[in-house]
N, C-alpha and C positions, 0 to 999 in steps of 0.2 A: 504494500500500500504506500502510495506517495502522498505527501502533504506539501502544499506550496507555502513557502515562507514569504512570498511577496505580500505587500500590503502597506497600509498606512497606520498599522497598529504597533509600530516600533517606537522606541525612544532612543534619542541620540544624546550623548554626554561628552563634553570636551574637557580634556585634562592638559595641564602643562606637561612637557616632555618628562616621561618616567614617573610622574607624580602618582599615577594610578597604581604603581607597583607597591606602594605603601598604604596600608589601611589606616595607620595612625601616625601622627606627628611624634617623632622621638623626643623632641624638646618639651612639648606641651601635653603629650599623651591624650590628644584629642583626635577625633575623626577628621580626615582631610576633606575639604570642600572642593569640588571640581571647579575649574575655571569657567566653564559654561554648564549650568545646571541642566538636568534632563529636560528635553523638549520633544514634542512629537516628531517622528521621522517616517519616511517612506522608503521602502526597498522594492524594486530597484529605484535608485534616486541619487541625489547629490546632497552632501552636507550643506553646501551653500544654499540650495533650494529650501532645505528645512530651516535654516537660520533666517532666511528671507521671510518665510511664512510665519515664523515666530516673532518677527519684528526685531531681530537681533542683528540684522545686516541690511544696509541700504542697498537699493536696486543697483547692481553693478553696471547696468546698461545706461545709467544716467550720469552725465558729466564724468567726473573723475572718481566716482564712488568705488570703482574697482580697486583703487589704491587703498581705500579704507578697509577693504576686506582681506588684505594680505595676511592678517593675523590668523585667519582660518587655517592656513597651511602650517602654522607653527603650533598646532595643538594635536594631541592624539585623541582620535574620536572612537567612541565605543557605541555600537548599535546593538540594542537589546530587544528581545521579543520573548514574551511568555506564551507557551502553548502546551497543550496536553497531547500525549501520544497514547492512543488506545492500546490496551494490553494485547490485543491480537496482533 
């Protein structure tokens, strides 16, 4: 049996480089907060499109807005989806 993982029921979270590897701050013993909190995402898709839909990125096709979005490439992005697999 095959299940499609495509859809708009994903979440996307952005982290500073390697920050996701640690669950707690060694200095403060607190949970680390991602650089970009979880937002709705779509697969297949693009992180930039998800950020644009969430209002976190200006339209890159207007003026020089594409330069303001260069930070997106300097994050590590995690795409998550919850689903159930039937026992059979």
